[in-house]
All heavy atoms as TSV, in Angstrom:
chain	resi	resn	atom	element	x	y	z
A	1	MET	N	N	-39.710	12.595	26.623
A	1	MET	CA	C	-41.117	12.308	26.491
A	1	MET	C	C	-41.590	12.866	25.149
A	1	MET	O	O	-41.385	14.022	24.850
A	1	MET	CB	C	-41.881	12.947	27.654
A	1	MET	CG	C	-43.320	12.541	27.712
A	1	MET	SD	S	-44.208	13.218	29.150
A	1	MET	CE	C	-43.340	12.487	30.491
A	2	SER	N	N	-42.226	12.052	24.341
A	2	SER	CA	C	-42.697	12.467	23.029
A	2	SER	C	C	-44.142	12.939	23.099
A	2	SER	O	O	-44.987	12.272	23.680
A	2	SER	CB	C	-42.582	11.287	22.066
A	2	SER	OG	O	-43.123	11.622	20.825
A	3	ARG	N	N	-44.398	14.113	22.529
A	3	ARG	CA	C	-45.758	14.650	22.509
A	3	ARG	C	C	-46.153	14.942	21.079
A	3	ARG	O	O	-45.325	15.323	20.262
A	3	ARG	CB	C	-45.846	15.925	23.333
A	3	ARG	CG	C	-45.568	15.698	24.791
A	3	ARG	CD	C	-45.764	16.956	25.580
A	3	ARG	NE	N	-45.094	18.095	24.980
A	3	ARG	CZ	C	-44.403	18.984	25.644
A	3	ARG	NH1	N	-44.272	18.875	26.930
A	3	ARG	NH2	N	-43.847	19.988	25.035
A	4	THR	N	N	-47.411	14.816	20.773
A	4	THR	CA	C	-47.915	15.133	19.445
A	4	THR	C	C	-48.342	16.595	19.393
A	4	THR	O	O	-48.496	17.249	20.421
A	4	THR	CB	C	-49.125	14.246	19.103
A	4	THR	OG1	O	-50.186	14.561	20.010
A	4	THR	CG2	C	-48.783	12.772	19.211
A	5	ASN	N	N	-48.554	17.107	18.187
A	5	ASN	CA	C	-49.055	18.479	18.040
A	5	ASN	C	C	-50.426	18.610	18.684
A	5	ASN	O	O	-50.773	19.650	19.221
A	5	ASN	CB	C	-49.134	18.868	16.565
A	5	ASN	CG	C	-47.768	19.127	15.977
A	5	ASN	OD1	O	-46.823	19.424	16.702
A	5	ASN	ND2	N	-47.652	19.000	14.676
A	6	PHE	N	N	-51.214	17.545	18.611
A	6	PHE	CA	C	-52.539	17.506	19.231
A	6	PHE	C	C	-52.437	17.803	20.723
A	6	PHE	O	O	-53.108	18.678	21.247
A	6	PHE	CB	C	-53.145	16.122	18.992
A	6	PHE	CG	C	-54.457	15.889	19.655
A	6	PHE	CD1	C	-55.620	16.385	19.098
A	6	PHE	CD2	C	-54.547	15.159	20.829
A	6	PHE	CE1	C	-56.846	16.162	19.695
A	6	PHE	CE2	C	-55.764	14.932	21.433
A	6	PHE	CZ	C	-56.909	15.444	20.866
A	7	THR	N	N	-51.565	17.108	21.409
A	7	THR	CA	C	-51.394	17.285	22.846
A	7	THR	C	C	-50.787	18.647	23.158
A	7	THR	O	O	-51.206	19.306	24.102
A	7	THR	CB	C	-50.505	16.168	23.430
A	7	THR	OG1	O	-51.032	14.910	23.030
A	7	THR	CG2	C	-50.459	16.225	24.938
A	8	ARG	N	N	-49.822	19.076	22.366
A	8	ARG	CA	C	-49.185	20.382	22.605
A	8	ARG	C	C	-50.192	21.515	22.512
A	8	ARG	O	O	-50.129	22.470	23.276
A	8	ARG	CB	C	-48.059	20.610	21.603
A	8	ARG	CG	C	-46.847	19.810	21.899
A	8	ARG	CD	C	-45.741	20.149	20.942
A	8	ARG	NE	N	-44.674	19.183	21.093
A	8	ARG	CZ	C	-43.953	18.711	20.102
A	8	ARG	NH1	N	-44.150	19.148	18.880
A	8	ARG	NH2	N	-43.016	17.827	20.316
A	9	SER	N	N	-51.128	21.422	21.580
A	9	SER	CA	C	-52.138	22.465	21.410
A	9	SER	C	C	-52.996	22.581	22.669
A	9	SER	O	O	-53.244	23.675	23.165
A	9	SER	CB	C	-53.014	22.143	20.202
A	9	SER	OG	O	-54.091	23.035	20.108
A	10	TYR	N	N	-53.463	21.454	23.191
A	10	TYR	CA	C	-54.288	21.469	24.397
A	10	TYR	C	C	-53.484	21.870	25.623
A	10	TYR	O	O	-53.989	22.522	26.524
A	10	TYR	CB	C	-54.963	20.113	24.613
A	10	TYR	CG	C	-56.087	19.884	23.644
A	10	TYR	CD1	C	-55.988	18.940	22.636
A	10	TYR	CD2	C	-57.248	20.634	23.727
A	10	TYR	CE1	C	-57.019	18.748	21.737
A	10	TYR	CE2	C	-58.291	20.449	22.829
A	10	TYR	CZ	C	-58.170	19.502	21.841
A	10	TYR	OH	O	-59.190	19.330	20.957
A	11	GLU	N	N	-52.208	21.500	25.643
A	11	GLU	CA	C	-51.348	21.890	26.756
A	11	GLU	C	C	-51.127	23.403	26.740
A	11	GLU	O	O	-51.172	24.053	27.789
A	11	GLU	CB	C	-50.011	21.155	26.655
A	11	GLU	CG	C	-49.137	21.313	27.863
A	11	GLU	CD	C	-47.902	20.438	27.806
A	11	GLU	OE1	O	-47.594	19.871	26.740
A	11	GLU	OE2	O	-47.236	20.329	28.846
A	12	ALA	N	N	-50.947	23.980	25.567
A	12	ALA	CA	C	-50.746	25.426	25.448
A	12	ALA	C	C	-51.987	26.194	25.890
A	12	ALA	O	O	-51.884	27.300	26.405
A	12	ALA	CB	C	-50.397	25.782	24.007
A	13	LYS	N	N	-53.154	25.614	25.689
A	13	LYS	CA	C	-54.405	26.255	26.096
A	13	LYS	C	C	-54.708	26.036	27.576
A	13	LYS	O	O	-55.686	26.550	28.091
A	13	LYS	CB	C	-55.565	25.721	25.255
A	13	LYS	CG	C	-55.457	26.095	23.793
A	13	LYS	CD	C	-56.552	25.451	22.986
A	13	LYS	CE	C	-56.356	25.749	21.507
A	13	LYS	NZ	N	-57.347	25.076	20.681
A	14	GLY	N	N	-53.885	25.254	28.253
A	14	GLY	CA	C	-54.073	25.024	29.689
A	14	GLY	C	C	-55.128	23.985	30.015
A	14	GLY	O	O	-55.616	23.935	31.137
A	15	LEU	N	N	-55.472	23.130	29.048
A	15	LEU	CA	C	-56.513	22.132	29.268
A	15	LEU	C	C	-55.968	20.790	29.750
A	15	LEU	O	O	-56.690	20.020	30.375
A	15	LEU	CB	C	-57.318	21.926	27.978
A	15	LEU	CG	C	-57.970	23.197	27.422
A	15	LEU	CD1	C	-58.625	22.908	26.088
A	15	LEU	CD2	C	-58.960	23.772	28.402
A	16	VAL	N	N	-54.703	20.507	29.444
A	16	VAL	CA	C	-54.069	19.271	29.888
A	16	VAL	C	C	-52.666	19.566	30.408
A	16	VAL	O	O	-52.101	20.626	30.138
A	16	VAL	CB	C	-53.973	18.217	28.746
A	16	VAL	CG1	C	-55.343	17.814	28.239
A	16	VAL	CG2	C	-53.096	18.694	27.618
A	17	CYS	N	N	-52.110	18.623	31.138
A	17	CYS	CA	C	-50.728	18.728	31.598
A	17	CYS	C	C	-50.074	17.358	31.475
A	17	CYS	O	O	-50.754	16.344	31.396
A	17	CYS	CB	C	-50.667	19.229	33.039
A	17	CYS	SG	S	-51.487	18.157	34.227
A	18	GLU	N	N	-48.749	17.354	31.426
A	18	GLU	CA	C	-48.031	16.087	31.330
A	18	GLU	C	C	-48.271	15.267	32.587
A	18	GLU	O	O	-48.292	15.786	33.699
A	18	GLU	CB	C	-46.534	16.328	31.167
A	18	GLU	CG	C	-46.154	16.860	29.823
A	18	GLU	CD	C	-44.656	16.949	29.675
A	18	GLU	OE1	O	-43.921	16.228	30.378
A	18	GLU	OE2	O	-44.223	17.750	28.833
A	19	SER	N	N	-48.466	13.974	32.381
A	19	SER	CA	C	-48.682	13.063	33.495
A	19	SER	C	C	-48.238	11.682	33.037
A	19	SER	O	O	-48.704	11.208	31.997
A	19	SER	CB	C	-50.163	13.045	33.872
A	19	SER	OG	O	-50.408	12.123	34.894
A	20	PRO	N	N	-47.342	11.026	33.761
A	20	PRO	CA	C	-46.872	9.708	33.338
A	20	PRO	C	C	-48.018	8.715	33.211
A	20	PRO	O	O	-48.967	8.736	33.990
A	20	PRO	CB	C	-45.916	9.273	34.440
A	20	PRO	CG	C	-45.599	10.504	35.202
A	20	PRO	CD	C	-46.733	11.452	35.006
A	21	GLY	N	N	-47.920	7.870	32.207
A	21	GLY	CA	C	-48.912	6.822	32.006
A	21	GLY	C	C	-48.764	5.729	33.046
A	21	GLY	O	O	-47.898	5.787	33.933
A	22	PRO	N	N	-49.572	4.667	32.949
A	22	PRO	CA	C	-49.558	3.601	33.947
A	22	PRO	C	C	-48.226	2.856	34.041
A	22	PRO	O	O	-47.895	2.302	35.074
A	22	PRO	CB	C	-50.679	2.666	33.503
A	22	PRO	CG	C	-51.001	3.031	32.110
A	22	PRO	CD	C	-50.566	4.448	31.913
A	23	ARG	N	N	-47.444	2.878	32.964
A	23	ARG	CA	C	-46.130	2.219	32.994
A	23	ARG	C	C	-45.009	3.237	32.888
A	23	ARG	O	O	-43.951	2.975	32.337
A	23	ARG	CB	C	-46.045	1.188	31.868
A	23	ARG	CG	C	-46.976	0.003	32.112
A	23	ARG	CD	C	-46.986	-0.924	30.955
A	23	ARG	NE	N	-47.844	-0.319	29.935
A	23	ARG	CZ	C	-48.021	-0.785	28.718
A	23	ARG	NH1	N	-47.380	-1.863	28.328
A	23	ARG	NH2	N	-48.815	-0.186	27.875
A	24	ASN	N	N	-45.266	4.437	33.415
A	24	ASN	CA	C	-44.311	5.549	33.413
A	24	ASN	C	C	-43.934	6.021	32.023
A	24	ASN	O	O	-42.901	6.627	31.830
A	24	ASN	CB	C	-43.058	5.209	34.219
A	24	ASN	CG	C	-43.373	5.089	35.681
A	24	ASN	OD1	O	-44.240	5.798	36.186
A	24	ASN	ND2	N	-42.716	4.174	36.359
A	25	GLY	N	N	-44.805	5.791	31.045
A	25	GLY	CA	C	-44.591	6.308	29.702
A	25	GLY	C	C	-45.194	7.690	29.576
A	25	GLY	O	O	-45.683	8.273	30.537
A	26	ALA	N	N	-45.140	8.225	28.366
A	26	ALA	CA	C	-45.713	9.546	28.105
A	26	ALA	C	C	-47.216	9.506	28.305
A	26	ALA	O	O	-47.875	8.520	27.987
A	26	ALA	CB	C	-45.388	9.982	26.681
A	27	GLY	N	N	-47.747	10.564	28.839
A	27	GLY	CA	C	-49.183	10.640	29.045
A	27	GLY	C	C	-49.590	12.046	29.420
A	27	GLY	O	O	-48.761	12.943	29.512
A	28	TRP	N	N	-50.883	12.262	29.608
A	28	TRP	CA	C	-51.396	13.563	29.986
A	28	TRP	C	C	-52.614	13.387	30.865
A	28	TRP	O	O	-53.221	12.327	30.909
A	28	TRP	CB	C	-51.714	14.414	28.762
A	28	TRP	CG	C	-52.669	13.769	27.800
A	28	TRP	CD1	C	-52.344	12.963	26.751
A	28	TRP	CD2	C	-54.101	13.841	27.821
A	28	TRP	NE1	N	-53.483	12.538	26.113
A	28	TRP	CE2	C	-54.581	13.061	26.753
A	28	TRP	CE3	C	-55.017	14.483	28.628
A	28	TRP	CZ2	C	-55.942	12.925	26.486
A	28	TRP	CZ3	C	-56.373	14.336	28.352
A	28	TRP	CH2	C	-56.803	13.567	27.286
A	29	ALA	N	N	-52.974	14.458	31.566
A	29	ALA	CA	C	-54.161	14.466	32.426
A	29	ALA	C	C	-54.854	15.815	32.257
A	29	ALA	O	O	-54.225	16.817	31.929
A	29	ALA	CB	C	-53.761	14.266	33.888
A	30	LEU	N	N	-56.157	15.842	32.480
A	30	LEU	CA	C	-56.904	17.090	32.402
A	30	LEU	C	C	-56.542	18.006	33.566
A	30	LEU	O	O	-56.341	17.549	34.684
A	30	LEU	CB	C	-58.415	16.823	32.457
A	30	LEU	CG	C	-59.046	16.210	31.226
A	30	LEU	CD1	C	-60.480	15.812	31.527
A	30	LEU	CD2	C	-58.994	17.177	30.062
A	31	THR	N	N	-56.479	19.307	33.291
A	31	THR	CA	C	-56.314	20.305	34.355
A	31	THR	C	C	-57.705	20.670	34.862
A	31	THR	O	O	-58.716	20.202	34.329
A	31	THR	CB	C	-55.628	21.571	33.804
A	31	THR	OG1	O	-56.461	22.132	32.792
A	31	THR	CG2	C	-54.242	21.267	33.249
A	32	GLU	N	N	-57.774	21.525	35.867
A	32	GLU	CA	C	-59.077	21.991	36.361
A	32	GLU	C	C	-59.838	22.711	35.252
A	32	GLU	O	O	-61.053	22.553	35.112
A	32	GLU	CB	C	-58.889	22.923	37.560
A	32	GLU	CG	C	-58.472	22.207	38.818
A	32	GLU	CD	C	-58.352	23.159	40.000
A	32	GLU	OE1	O	-59.073	24.182	40.019
A	32	GLU	OE2	O	-57.548	22.884	40.886
A	33	LYS	N	N	-59.120	23.493	34.451
A	33	LYS	CA	C	-59.737	24.220	33.344
A	33	LYS	C	C	-60.313	23.240	32.315
A	33	LYS	O	O	-61.425	23.433	31.817
A	33	LYS	CB	C	-58.692	25.132	32.683
A	33	LYS	CG	C	-59.219	25.984	31.572
A	33	LYS	CD	C	-58.110	26.893	31.033
A	33	LYS	CE	C	-58.570	27.712	29.855
A	33	LYS	NZ	N	-57.490	28.556	29.318
A	34	GLY	N	N	-59.566	22.185	31.997
A	34	GLY	CA	C	-60.042	21.175	31.046
A	34	GLY	C	C	-61.251	20.422	31.571
A	34	GLY	O	O	-62.211	20.165	30.836
A	35	THR	N	N	-61.236	20.086	32.849
A	35	THR	CA	C	-62.359	19.393	33.471
A	35	THR	C	C	-63.605	20.274	33.461
A	35	THR	O	O	-64.704	19.806	33.152
A	35	THR	CB	C	-62.004	18.992	34.914
A	35	THR	OG1	O	-60.836	18.170	34.878
A	35	THR	CG2	C	-63.127	18.226	35.574
A	36	ALA	N	N	-63.444	21.561	33.754
A	36	ALA	CA	C	-64.579	22.492	33.764
A	36	ALA	C	C	-65.162	22.660	32.364
A	36	ALA	O	O	-66.392	22.723	32.198
A	36	ALA	CB	C	-64.141	23.845	34.313
A	37	LEU	N	N	-64.315	22.701	31.344
A	37	LEU	CA	C	-64.783	22.838	29.971
A	37	LEU	C	C	-65.623	21.629	29.557
A	37	LEU	O	O	-66.696	21.779	28.964
A	37	LEU	CB	C	-63.599	23.006	29.027
A	37	LEU	CG	C	-63.933	23.196	27.554
A	37	LEU	CD1	C	-64.664	24.516	27.339
A	37	LEU	CD2	C	-62.675	23.156	26.724
A	38	ILE	N	N	-65.177	20.444	29.896
A	38	ILE	CA	C	-65.925	19.229	29.567
A	38	ILE	C	C	-67.239	19.181	30.342
A	38	ILE	O	O	-68.283	18.829	29.795
A	38	ILE	CB	C	-65.067	17.976	29.817
A	38	ILE	CG1	C	-63.946	17.931	28.781
A	38	ILE	CG2	C	-65.913	16.710	29.771
A	38	ILE	CD1	C	-62.946	16.835	28.985
A	39	ALA	N	N	-67.220	19.561	31.603
A	39	ALA	CA	C	-68.446	19.571	32.409
A	39	ALA	C	C	-69.466	20.557	31.844
A	39	ALA	O	O	-70.659	20.260	31.775
A	39	ALA	CB	C	-68.122	19.915	33.856
A	40	ALA	N	N	-68.998	21.733	31.401
A	40	ALA	CA	C	-69.901	22.737	30.830
A	40	ALA	C	C	-70.507	22.235	29.524
A	40	ALA	O	O	-71.697	22.427	29.270
A	40	ALA	CB	C	-69.148	24.047	30.602
A	41	ALA	N	N	-69.712	21.580	28.696
A	41	ALA	CA	C	-70.219	21.046	27.430
A	41	ALA	C	C	-71.234	19.940	27.677
A	41	ALA	O	O	-72.244	19.851	26.984
A	41	ALA	CB	C	-69.067	20.527	26.582
A	42	ALA	N	N	-71.004	19.113	28.677
A	42	ALA	CA	C	-71.931	18.023	28.993
A	42	ALA	C	C	-73.241	18.547	29.570
A	42	ALA	O	O	-74.283	17.920	29.415
A	42	ALA	CB	C	-71.275	17.060	29.971
A	43	ALA	N	N	-73.220	19.715	30.197
A	43	ALA	CA	C	-74.417	20.271	30.824
A	43	ALA	C	C	-75.330	20.976	29.820
A	43	ALA	O	O	-76.507	21.171	30.093
A	43	ALA	CB	C	-74.022	21.257	31.921
A	44	ARG	N	N	-74.783	21.348	28.643
A	44	ARG	CA	C	-75.595	22.023	27.625
A	44	ARG	C	C	-76.587	21.050	27.008
A	44	ARG	O	O	-76.272	19.871	26.826
A	44	ARG	CB	C	-74.706	22.587	26.522
A	44	ARG	CG	C	-73.970	23.836	26.938
A	44	ARG	CD	C	-73.362	24.548	25.752
A	44	ARG	NE	N	-72.318	23.791	25.085
A	44	ARG	CZ	C	-71.030	23.889	25.378
A	44	ARG	NH1	N	-70.624	24.686	26.340
A	44	ARG	NH2	N	-70.146	23.187	24.713
A	45	PRO	N	N	-77.790	21.538	26.657
A	45	PRO	CA	C	-78.760	20.670	25.986
A	45	PRO	C	C	-78.199	20.180	24.649
A	45	PRO	O	O	-77.542	20.947	23.940
A	45	PRO	CB	C	-79.970	21.561	25.755
A	45	PRO	CG	C	-79.709	22.834	26.450
A	45	PRO	CD	C	-78.274	22.881	26.845
A	46	GLN	N	N	-78.433	18.937	24.343
A	46	GLN	CA	C	-77.941	18.342	23.103
A	46	GLN	C	C	-79.070	18.295	22.080
A	46	GLN	O	O	-80.202	18.006	22.419
A	46	GLN	CB	C	-77.417	16.926	23.360
A	46	GLN	CG	C	-76.299	16.868	24.383
A	46	GLN	CD	C	-75.057	17.603	23.928
A	46	GLN	OE1	O	-74.598	17.406	22.815
A	46	GLN	NE2	N	-74.524	18.457	24.787
A	47	THR	N	N	-78.741	18.584	20.838
A	47	THR	CA	C	-79.723	18.476	19.761
A	47	THR	C	C	-79.045	17.891	18.537
A	47	THR	O	O	-77.869	18.131	18.299
A	47	THR	CB	C	-80.350	19.842	19.409
A	47	THR	OG1	O	-81.261	19.644	18.334
A	47	THR	CG2	C	-79.323	20.870	19.020
A	48	ASN	N	N	-79.806	17.112	17.776
A	48	ASN	CA	C	-79.290	16.546	16.540
A	48	ASN	C	C	-79.725	17.373	15.334
A	48	ASN	O	O	-79.370	17.071	14.211
A	48	ASN	CB	C	-79.767	15.101	16.360
A	48	ASN	CG	C	-79.099	14.176	17.341
A	48	ASN	OD1	O	-77.972	14.413	17.740
A	48	ASN	ND2	N	-79.779	13.125	17.738
A	49	GLU	N	N	-80.510	18.405	15.569
A	49	GLU	CA	C	-80.998	19.237	14.476
A	49	GLU	C	C	-79.902	20.179	14.003
A	49	GLU	O	O	-79.267	20.853	14.802
A	49	GLU	CB	C	-82.202	20.056	14.929
A	49	GLU	CG	C	-83.406	19.209	15.290
A	49	GLU	CD	C	-84.576	20.079	15.705
A	49	GLU	OE1	O	-84.803	21.106	15.048
A	49	GLU	OE2	O	-85.238	19.718	16.678
A	50	VAL	N	N	-79.711	20.247	12.697
A	50	VAL	CA	C	-78.710	21.135	12.142
A	50	VAL	C	C	-79.191	22.574	12.212
A	50	VAL	O	O	-78.454	23.477	12.561
A	50	VAL	CB	C	-78.387	20.744	10.683
A	50	VAL	CG1	C	-77.434	21.738	10.050
A	50	VAL	CG2	C	-77.806	19.345	10.650
A	51	ASN	N	N	-80.460	22.820	11.887
A	51	ASN	CA	C	-81.009	24.164	11.882
A	51	ASN	C	C	-82.379	24.130	12.557
A	51	ASN	O	O	-83.407	24.013	11.882
A	51	ASN	CB	C	-81.109	24.690	10.439
A	51	ASN	CG	C	-81.570	26.119	10.369
A	51	ASN	OD1	O	-81.831	26.747	11.381
A	51	ASN	ND2	N	-81.684	26.652	9.164
A	52	PRO	N	N	-82.446	24.230	13.865
A	52	PRO	CA	C	-83.715	24.086	14.570
A	52	PRO	C	C	-84.719	25.206	14.291
A	52	PRO	O	O	-85.895	25.062	14.582
A	52	PRO	CB	C	-83.318	24.074	16.045
A	52	PRO	CG	C	-81.988	24.722	16.092
A	52	PRO	CD	C	-81.336	24.439	14.763
A	53	THR	N	N	-84.298	26.335	13.688
A	53	THR	CA	C	-85.221	27.433	13.408
A	53	THR	C	C	-86.079	27.152	12.199
A	53	THR	O	O	-87.171	27.710	12.061
A	53	THR	CB	C	-84.463	28.745	13.160
A	53	THR	OG1	O	-83.644	28.579	11.991
A	53	THR	CG2	C	-83.619	29.129	14.350
A	54	GLY	N	N	-85.618	26.309	11.275
A	54	GLY	CA	C	-86.370	26.022	10.057
A	54	GLY	C	C	-86.129	27.038	8.963
A	54	GLY	O	O	-86.673	26.918	7.865
A	55	PHE	N	N	-85.340	28.091	9.218
A	55	PHE	CA	C	-85.051	29.106	8.221
A	55	PHE	C	C	-83.666	28.915	7.658
A	55	PHE	O	O	-82.743	28.541	8.379
A	55	PHE	CB	C	-85.157	30.508	8.840
A	55	PHE	CG	C	-86.538	30.881	9.254
A	55	PHE	CD1	C	-86.933	30.740	10.577
A	55	PHE	CD2	C	-87.449	31.367	8.331
A	55	PHE	CE1	C	-88.213	31.074	10.961
A	55	PHE	CE2	C	-88.723	31.701	8.710
A	55	PHE	CZ	C	-89.122	31.559	10.028
A	56	ALA	N	N	-83.499	29.199	6.387
A	56	ALA	CA	C	-82.185	29.087	5.746
A	56	ALA	C	C	-81.231	30.052	6.432
A	56	ALA	O	O	-81.569	31.190	6.714
A	56	ALA	CB	C	-82.298	29.399	4.272
A	57	GLY	N	N	-80.040	29.613	6.702
A	57	GLY	CA	C	-79.032	30.467	7.315
A	57	GLY	C	C	-79.208	30.640	8.812
A	57	GLY	O	O	-78.495	31.396	9.434
A	58	GLY	N	N	-80.166	29.949	9.394
A	58	GLY	CA	C	-80.364	30.029	10.835
A	58	GLY	C	C	-81.009	31.314	11.297
A	58	GLY	O	O	-80.891	31.697	12.443
A	59	PHE	N	N	-81.713	32.015	10.410
A	59	PHE	CA	C	-82.361	33.275	10.787
A	59	PHE	C	C	-83.413	33.032	11.846
A	59	PHE	O	O	-84.241	32.149	11.733
A	59	PHE	CB	C	-83.003	33.911	9.549
A	59	PHE	CG	C	-83.852	35.099	9.861
A	59	PHE	CD1	C	-83.285	36.327	10.166
A	59	PHE	CD2	C	-85.235	34.993	9.877
A	59	PHE	CE1	C	-84.058	37.418	10.470
A	59	PHE	CE2	C	-86.028	36.085	10.174
A	59	PHE	CZ	C	-85.451	37.298	10.459
A	60	LYS	N	N	-83.378	33.823	12.905
A	60	LYS	CA	C	-84.373	33.712	13.967
A	60	LYS	C	C	-85.260	34.946	13.946
A	60	LYS	O	O	-84.766	36.048	14.098
A	60	LYS	CB	C	-83.696	33.575	15.336
A	60	LYS	CG	C	-82.928	32.293	15.484
A	60	LYS	CD	C	-82.331	32.178	16.865
A	60	LYS	CE	C	-81.539	30.900	16.979
A	60	LYS	NZ	N	-80.951	30.750	18.287
A	61	PRO	N	N	-86.563	34.775	13.722
A	61	PRO	CA	C	-87.459	35.926	13.671
A	61	PRO	C	C	-87.585	36.623	15.008
A	61	PRO	O	O	-87.336	36.094	16.031
A	61	PRO	CB	C	-88.796	35.329	13.245
A	61	PRO	CG	C	-88.678	33.861	13.419
A	61	PRO	CD	C	-87.237	33.525	13.531
């Protein structure tokens, strides 16, 4: 099974595991840890503002 460095990095962090694809080829699936990380990121408020404080360097008074 061939894996990329991209997949190996996430596998080493415990976010994905090997899982055969639909035609029994190489593939991966999210672990519980990976699923929880994505759920937490989706639950955070989203903003398009680069610096919502209005101060250079992100200084918050």
